[in-house]
N, C-alpha and C positions, 0 to 999 in steps of 0.2 A: 616534408616528412609527415608520416602518419602516426597517430598515437590515440590513446584512449583517455578520456577525462576521468581522473580518480578522485578529485576533490573540487568542490565549488564553494567559494566564499561570497559569491555575488558579483564581485568585480574582477577577481583573479581565479584562475583555474590551474590545478596541477594536472599535467599531462604525462602519462607514462609513455616514453618514446620507444623506438624499435629495439633498443638494447637494455630496456628496463630502467633507464634514467628518468628522473622526475624533473620536468621543466615547468616553472611557473609561467603562465601565459595569460595575456589579456585578450579581449575580443575586439575586432574592428567594429567601428560604429555602424557600418552598413548593415550588420546583422540586426541592429536594433530598429531599423526603419522598414522592415519588410512586411509590416502589417500583422506581425505575430501578436496574439493576445497574451502570450506568456510573459511573466516577469523575468524569466531566465531563458533566453534563446538557446543556451547550451546547458546540458545537465550531466551529472555523473553517469557514466556508461556510454556517453556519446563517443563515436569515432570521428576524429577530425584531422584535417591537415593543418600544419603550423610551420612557421618559418622563424628562425632565430633573428632577434634584433641585433643590428651591428654593434659590436663591442660590448655586448651585454650577455648575461646568463639567463635572459628571459626571452620569451617568444610571443608571437602574435598568431591567433587562430585565423586561418584564411578560408577554410571550407568545412562544412558540417555534412557528414555522410547521412543518407537516409536511415531512419530508425526502423527496426523490425517491430518495436512497440515502445510504449512509455506509460508511466503511471503519473497522473497529474490530479490536482485538486484546485478548487477555487481559492484564489488568494484571499487572505484574511483582511488585509487593509484596502485592497483594490478589488471591489466586488465584480468589476467587469473584466478582470484579468485572472490568469491561471498560473499556477506554479508547477513545473515539471519536477517531480520528486526524483525520478531516475529513468534511464532509458536502456533499451536492449536487455531486458530482464528475462530470465528463464522461469522464475517463480517468485512469488511474494509470500512472505510469512507474516501473518497478522498476529501480533503478540497481544494476547487478550487474557490477562489475569482476572480471576473472580474477585480478588481482594487486593487492595493497596497497589494501584487504584482499581476500582470496579470498572469493567468494560461493558458498555451497553450493547444490546443487539443492533440498534440502529447505527451505531458507530461502525460495528463490524460489517453490517450490510452495505453501508455506503462504500467502504473499501472494496468489498467483494463485487459489487455492481460495477465499479470503475474498472476493476481487474478483468471482469467478464467482457466489458465493452472494448478493452484493448487486448483481448486474447492472452491474458497472463494467468497461468495456473496459480491458484491460491491455496495455502495451507494455514489452518488456524492452530496457534499454539496457546493452549490453556496453561499459562506460565504461573510460577510460584505455587505449584500444586502442593508443596510442603506446608503452606499456610492453612490449608483446608482441613482443620482439625475437629470441626464440629459436624454433627449430622446435617444441620441446616446448610452449611457451606458445601458439603459433599453433594447434597441433593441439588443445590444450585448449579454445581458443576455438571452433574448428570443431565440436568435440563438443557444446559448449553450444548453439551456433547450431542444430545439427541436431536436438537434443532438442526445442527449443521451436518451431522452425519446423514440425517434424513434428506437434507438438501443436496447431498452428494459431495460434500467437501471433506478432505482428510482432516482429522483433528488429532493433535498430539498433546497428551498431558505431560508436562515437562517441568523440571526444576533445575536451575543452575546450582542451587545450594546443595542438593542431594545427588545431583547427577542423573536423576531419573530421565531416561530416554534421550540423553545427550548423544550417545553413540548412534542411535536411530536417526536423530536429526542430522548428524554428520554424513550418514549414508545418503540421505536425501539431498544434501547440499553438494556432495562430491562432484567435481568437474562441471558445476553449473554456476551461473551468475544469479545469486539470490539477493533479495532485498528484504530487510526487516522494517516493519512499520508498526505503529501503535501509539497509545497515549504516552505522554511524559511519565516516567516512572514505571513503565510496564515491564522493564527488565531486559530491553533489547541488547544493550551493551554487555550486561552480565551473561546473557546467553551466548553472545559472540565470544566472550572471553572463555566460556566453558568449552566451546567447540574448538577454539584455538587459543590457548593461554598465552602464546607468544605475542599476541596482539596487545594485551594488557590495556584495554580501553578504559577510560575513566568511567566510573559509575557513581550514582548519587543515591540519596535517600528521599523519601517523601516528606513533604511539609507536614508537620504534625497538626498544624492549624487547619489547613485546607485539604489535606490528604491528596495533594496533587504532586506530581513529580516535577523536579527542576530540569531545565533543558541542558543536560550534561553534553549531549551531542549537539553542537551548535550548527555545524554544516554537514551536508551529505558527504560521505566519503566511502570509497571503495578500497577493500583490503584483499590481498591475495591470501588464500588459505593454505596452510602447510600440507593439507591432505588433498589439494586440488580444487580449483574453482575460485570464485570471488564472492565476497559478501559486501553489500552496500548497506551501511548503517545510516539512518536518516534521523533528523531531529524529531523529538516527540511532538505529537500534535494533540490538541484538545478538541478540535472539531474537524470534520472532513466534509468539505463542500464538493458535491458532485458537479460535473461539468457538462453542459449542453446535452442533457439526456433528452432524447426524443420520446414523447409520450407514446407514440405508435410502436416503438420498439423496446420500451422499457421492460416489458414482461419477458423478453428473450434473455435478459440479463439475470433473471431468477430461474435457474435450471429446473427446479421442481414445478414452478408455475408454467414455464414453457412446455414441459412434458404433458401437462393437462390441456394446454391451449388448443390442441388439434381437435379435441372433443367439444369445443364450444360451438354453439349454433352459428354465430357470426364470426367471420374472419377478423373483423376489427373490434372484437370484444375487449373491453377494458377491465372486465372482471370486477365491476363495481355494483351495478344494478341491472345489467342487461339480461334479458330472458335467454334461457338455454345456456347459461355460463356453466362450464365444467369445473372452474377453479374454486368458486365459492363452496360447492358441495364437498370438494376435496379438503378445504379448510375445516369444514364442519366435521368431517370424518377423521381429522387430524392427520391426513396424508400430507398436508402442507401445514407447517406450524403457524399458529396465529401471529407470532411476533414477526415472522418473515412476511406474512401477508400485510400486516400493519406497516412495515417498512416500505413495502411496495406501494401502498396507498399514499403514504407520506411523500415518497419520491415522485409518484404520479402527479400529485397535487402541485408539487414544486415545478415539475416539468411543464404542466399545463399553464401554470401561472407565468412561467418564463416565456412560453410561446405566445401568450396573449399580451405580453408587455412589449410595446414597440420600441421602448428605450433601452432594452437589455443589451 
């Protein structure tokens, strides 16, 4: 029988079967010895074949169908392995509040670069917009808005508390498989509850000491939306390690840098100190934001370091 993974706990997977029934399934050991570098060979959003176990209400996954895409990051505890956050995604929403907790541009850029690498459209949600009550915070929001609109990304100012732009978000999510990601405490579950209150997901509060969110969402899980489509909620993450980025192609994952690359004197220009580079003048003219260029340089250094490391 064919079904879709709707929940992953690491050892067991919930599969929605042909009639909408949910079947707890485990995975056969052979999938774990195929040389995969991932910590989870099966992820939420995967289509699989499964068979029921004799005299049990549980099943065993027997086949994984090819994915159209997936979003993954470097595993926290196992530096040589990667974790697939979700598969077969139509779009990813990067939940990025200015306050409680603050979201850095390098964190956003790491997710965006990974989404670009796997052909997943990305939308940035400046969440908790209702908290931005001072001129300084509003200016900070405007700077973030300018950075990513200039880079070509849709940016939505949103608030689950006031309902600002919730209906607009629902329109973008309708009949699509969407994924929410972001820091712990960024308000992903609250936004999902706002677009579909029927789901009633658990939400939490920030630690007053560390100003960091608690991991209320423990496992990735897919939910059917009452207005059409699916949403994948993922556990909050404090860091996002990019995976196997080739230094030669990294600039193609920054749309605004790639747009200027054709004017560079050399085809293999890295946009660091090469003569005739068209990207650095664009940064100086603020056609490319400084923060995005700094993110590019940081990721380029990481990619070059990984390529020069024979033990990676």
